[in-house]
C-alpha positions, -999 to +999 in steps of 0.1 A: +000+000-001+028+025+007+044+015-026+014+025-045+004+052-023-030+035-016-051+046+014-074+027+033-098+028+062-101+004+092-135+000+106-125-010+140-141-032+167-121-023+195-113-050+219-131-045+252-149-065+283-180-065+263-167-084+229-138-100+251-118-097+218-143-115+195-168-107+170-198-129+181-205-141+145-170-160+147-180-176+179-209-191+161-189-200+132-162-219+156-190-236+173-205-250+139-172-261+128-162-278+158-194-294+172-221-320+158-252-309+146-269-328+177-247-309+203-258-274+185-293-280+185-291-294+220-274-260+231-300-238+219-329-259+229-316-256+265-319-219+263-352-223+245-342-211+214-351-229+182-327-229+153-341-231+118-317-248+091-319-263+057-286-279+054-259-294+077-234-278+055-212-259+080-212-224+061-248-225+054-257-237+091-235-208+104-253-182+080-287-196+091-279-193+128-263-159+126-293-144+106-317-159+132-298-144+160-294-110+142-331-105+147-328-109+185-326-078+209-291-072+219-296-084+254-311-118+244-282-125+217-254-113+241-267-137+268-267-168+242-233-157+231-218-153+268-232-188+275-217-202+244-183-189+252-187-203+288-195-237+272-164-234+248-141-226+279-155-255+299-150-279+268-115-265+268-120-251+232-095-223+224-113-196+205-088-176+185-091-138+190-094-121+155-097-086+165-068-064+163-055-051+196-054-016+207-016-016+203-019-029+168-044-003+159-023+023+174+006+012+153-010+016+118+005+041+098-018+070+099-008+082+064-019+050+049-048+039+072-076+058+087-094+047+117-132+046+117-160+028+139-178-004+136-194-002+170-187-024+200-202-056+197-209-059+158-250-059+163-275-057+136-292-023+137-322-035+114-346-040+141-328-022+171-351+005+187-331+005+221-318+043+218-296+039+249-279+008+233-277+024+197-260+057+213-235+033+231-224+015+199-223+047+177-212+074+202-191+056+228-172+035+203-161+066+186-151+082+220-134+051+232-114+048+198-102+085+199-090+081+233-072+049+232-059+052+195-055+090+196-068+096+161-102+115+150-130+089+141-155+103+116-168+075+097-190+045+108-199+014+089-232-006+101-223-041+108-238-065+082-249-035+062-280-034+083-296+000+096-329+018+105-338+051+103-334+057+141-298+045+140-290+065+110-304+098+124-282+091+156-251+084+134-256+116+118-249+135+149-214+119+155-200+109+118-195+126+086-206+096+065-220+061+070-220+030+051-255+012+055-254-012+025-235-042+011-220-050-024-229-023-045-208+005-060-212+041-046-232+062-071-206+092-075-231+114-095-258+109-065-229+119-042-225+152-060-263+163-057-277+145-027-264+156+009-282+128+026-264+101+003-234+102+023-251+087+052-265+056+031-234+045+013-227+009+002-194-010+007-181-044-005-176-076+018-142-091+011-147-123+032-136-145+001-109-169+000-092-154-034-086-119-048-104-131-080-136-136-059-135-101-047-126-090-083-158-107-097-178-093-068-169-056-074-174-060-110-211-070-107-206-106-117-226-119-087-254-096-092-258-103-131-259-141-122-285-137-097-305-117-121-302-145-147-312-170-122-342-153-111-353-140-146 
């Protein structure tokens, strides 16, 4: 990046007592990969939460559980995730810490990498109505990062590309622009004429195994194939 003078922005989830150094979706992924379907169903049934699934394929099962838990209120979802993490600990399963440490974030070259916020606990804001929780995820994550990393934080990316009007209106108070959608290009012409558009931008997910996959995604291959399949 330095060689080609390419700038980037890191939307950080700062490791703290609430997320314990993990994105909760990674906890689900680890659970699915390391336990049988019978054990997975038994865990959720014990907490009176029924999961729906159409496949025992690890990727599809993980996606199904994640989408289902996204619809829960934050407190209910957090309870389940904390219980799951306790189970992993008791079972002596080591869950890798995937979040960058604060020291790692601090040492990123400021000329190449900007630091922005992605919240504290990676929630879905789509159905979130708890204003106190929304404020904490939006404002307190900004304050925390600015204090600990000593950088201005002026951008926010909504986890999963999910938001609602309440969350966006709150984000406007603290950030200069927000990313609310996924896997579509930013309309540069609209950006020039619509002042509200900067709070409703799209970004691309790069959680893929190869650079070629990302290239096809950004150039619209997936969207075109989906259109053909649905035609």
